[in-house]
N, C-alpha and C positions, 0 to 999 in steps of 0.2 A: 729690619731696616739695616742698610749698610752705611758705614761712615768712612770717609776718606781722610787719612792723615798724611800730611806732607812732612818729610824728614829732611833736614839739611845737615851737612857735616858740622862738627864742632870747630872750635877755634884752632886747635892743634893741627888737624888734618888740612884745614883751609890754609893755614900758614905754610905748611909743607908744600901743598899744591901750588900756592902762589910763588914760592921760591923756586920750585922746580920749573914752573911755567916761565918765570923770568929767565932762568938759565937756558931753557929750550928756545925762547925767543932770541936770546943773544947768540946761541949756536946757529940758529936759523939765519940770522942776519949776517954773521961773520963767515960761516962755513957753508951751509947748505944752499942758500940762494946763489952765491957765486959759482958753486960747483954743479948744482943740479937744476938750476933754472926754474921751470914751472913747478916742479916738485918742491923746490925750496920755498917757493911762495906758499904752497899748500901747507907744508910743514910749519912755517912761521905763523901762518894764519890760525892753524889749529892750536899751536902753542899759545898764541895770544888769547884765543877764546878760553882756553883752560886757565890762563893767568887771570883774565878778567872775572871769570866765574868764581874762582877761589878768592880773588881780591874783594869781590862784593860780599861773599860770605864772611870774610875776615874783618872787613872794616865797616859793615853796616849791621843794623839790628835785624832787618827783615831777612835778607839773604835769599839764596836761590835753592830750592829743594832739589835733591838728587834722587830721592826715592818717594814712592807713594805706597802707603799701606792701606788696604781695604779690610775693614773689620765688620764682621756680622754683629749686630746688636743683640746680645743674649741676656740683656738685663731685665727682660720681662719675667715676671713671676709665673709660677705654675698656674696660679689662679687666673691670671690674665690670658695665658695661652688656652686654658680650658674654656674660658668665656668666648674667646675668638672662635674656637672650634664649634662651640654650641651655637654661636650666632650664624656660622656657615650652615649648620644643620637646619636651624629654624628658617633660614632664607631659602632652603631647598637646593643649596649649591653642592651639598654632599649628601650621600645616602646614609641611612641609619647604620648600616654595616661599617661604612667609612668613619662615621662619627664614633662608634663604639671602639673601633680599632685605634683611632688616634687618641681617644680618651684613655684607653688602657695603656698605650705607649707613654703618654704624658704622666700618668700616675705611676708607671713603673720607673720613671726617671727620678722620682722623689726619693 
């Protein structure tokens, strides 16, 4: 079974992102919008989104995750895995040769 874990940045990176985001919003409003027009609006909008995301991570407990980690669940014991393979064999879903090969593989891992 696979588990999904969401990871959000810590307080220090969020504080830095928030401050830099504010600076870019200010630069966007003062410099980029007057000189670049539509690109300036895009620049300032992206900077504002960055600022908001880091602000939420900095000032709230829940926050916004920036990464997702998918982990395979390998907590099953060798006995459980052997039982699963044996159940597949008894149900006729795998052949005797496949059962013996997987059984040998699991026992070799011990």
